[in-house]
C-alpha positions as CSV (number, residue, x, y, z in Angstrom):
1,M,-5.1,66.5,9.8
2,K,-5.8,65.6,13.4
3,T,-2.4,64.0,13.8
4,Y,-0.3,66.1,11.4
5,H,-1.2,69.7,11.9
6,I,1.3,71.0,9.4
7,G,-0.5,69.4,6.5
8,L,0.2,66.7,4.0
9,Q,3.9,66.7,3.6
10,T,5.8,63.8,2.3
11,Q,7.2,62.9,5.7
12,N,3.8,63.0,7.4
13,V,2.3,60.8,4.8
14,L,5.1,58.3,5.0
15,D,4.9,58.3,8.8
16,M,1.2,57.7,8.7
17,I,1.2,54.9,6.2
18,V,4.3,53.1,7.5
19,M,4.8,53.8,11.2
20,N,1.6,55.1,12.8
21,T,0.4,52.7,15.4
22,N,-3.0,54.3,15.6
23,F,-3.9,54.3,11.9
24,P,-5.5,50.9,11.1
25,R,-4.1,50.9,7.5
26,S,-0.5,51.6,8.5
27,I,2.1,48.8,8.0
28,L,3.2,48.9,11.6
29,Y,-0.3,48.7,12.9
30,S,-1.0,45.7,10.8
31,I,2.3,44.0,11.8
32,K,1.5,44.5,15.5
33,K,-1.9,43.0,15.0
34,M,-0.4,40.0,13.2
35,S,2.1,39.5,16.0
36,H,-0.6,39.7,18.6
37,I,-2.8,37.2,16.9
38,L,0.1,34.9,16.3
39,E,0.8,34.9,20.1
40,K,-2.8,33.8,20.6
41,I,-2.9,31.0,18.1
42,V,0.5,29.4,19.0
43,L,-0.4,26.8,21.6
44,E,2.9,25.0,21.8
45,K,6.2,26.5,20.8
46,G,7.4,24.1,18.1
47,E,10.3,24.9,15.8
48,D,8.0,26.1,13.1
49,D,6.1,28.5,15.5
50,M,9.4,29.9,16.6
51,V,10.4,30.6,13.0
52,L,7.1,32.5,12.5
53,E,7.7,34.5,15.7
54,K,11.3,35.3,14.6
55,I,10.1,36.5,11.1
56,I,7.3,38.7,12.5
57,G,9.6,40.0,15.3
58,R,12.3,41.0,12.8
59,L,9.8,42.7,10.6
60,R,8.2,44.6,13.5
61,S,11.6,45.7,14.7
62,R,12.7,46.8,11.3
63,I,9.7,49.2,11.1
64,E,9.6,50.3,14.7
65,Y,13.3,51.2,14.8
66,S,13.4,52.9,11.4
67,D,12.9,56.6,11.1
68,L,12.4,58.9,8.2
69,E,16.1,59.6,7.9
70,T,17.0,55.9,7.7
71,I,14.3,55.3,5.1
72,S,15.6,58.2,3.0
73,K,19.1,56.7,3.1
74,I,17.9,53.3,2.0
75,G,15.4,54.7,-0.4
76,L,11.6,54.3,0.0
77,H,11.3,51.8,-2.8
78,N,14.0,49.6,-1.3
79,F,12.6,49.9,2.2
80,L,9.1,48.9,1.1
81,R,10.5,46.1,-1.0
82,E,12.3,44.7,2.0
83,I,9.1,44.9,4.1
84,N,7.1,43.3,1.3
85,N,9.7,40.4,1.1
86,D,9.5,39.8,4.8
87,V,5.6,39.8,4.7
88,Y,5.8,37.3,1.9
89,T,8.2,35.1,3.8
90,F,6.0,35.3,6.9
91,S,2.9,34.4,4.8
92,S,4.6,31.5,3.1
93,Q,5.8,30.1,6.5
94,L,2.3,30.6,8.0
95,S,0.7,28.7,5.2
96,K,3.2,26.0,5.5
97,V,2.8,25.6,9.2
98,Y,-1.0,26.0,9.5
99,F,-2.6,25.3,6.2
100,A,-0.4,22.8,4.3
101,Y,-1.1,19.1,4.5
102,H,1.9,17.1,5.7
């Protein structure tokens, strides 16, 4: 209610959950944190690290440059599925680079 004075309308809920950079449980807030932490742990820019940065950058851009109108055109379910797929891709690549034994 502090941020959205009009009340709980669908567009306000969507904005808060997906695009709000001040709400710790929003998708964009989490993606920005992941990007920031990735920058800190990457010591040398190998090919695998660059792939990770590209994936997280694309994901971050997709959310940052989307608006409620764009999401409505795509459909919320499809938009969230694309985000989920990108997060899965990032997670798989991160596991491969940092946790898998070669």
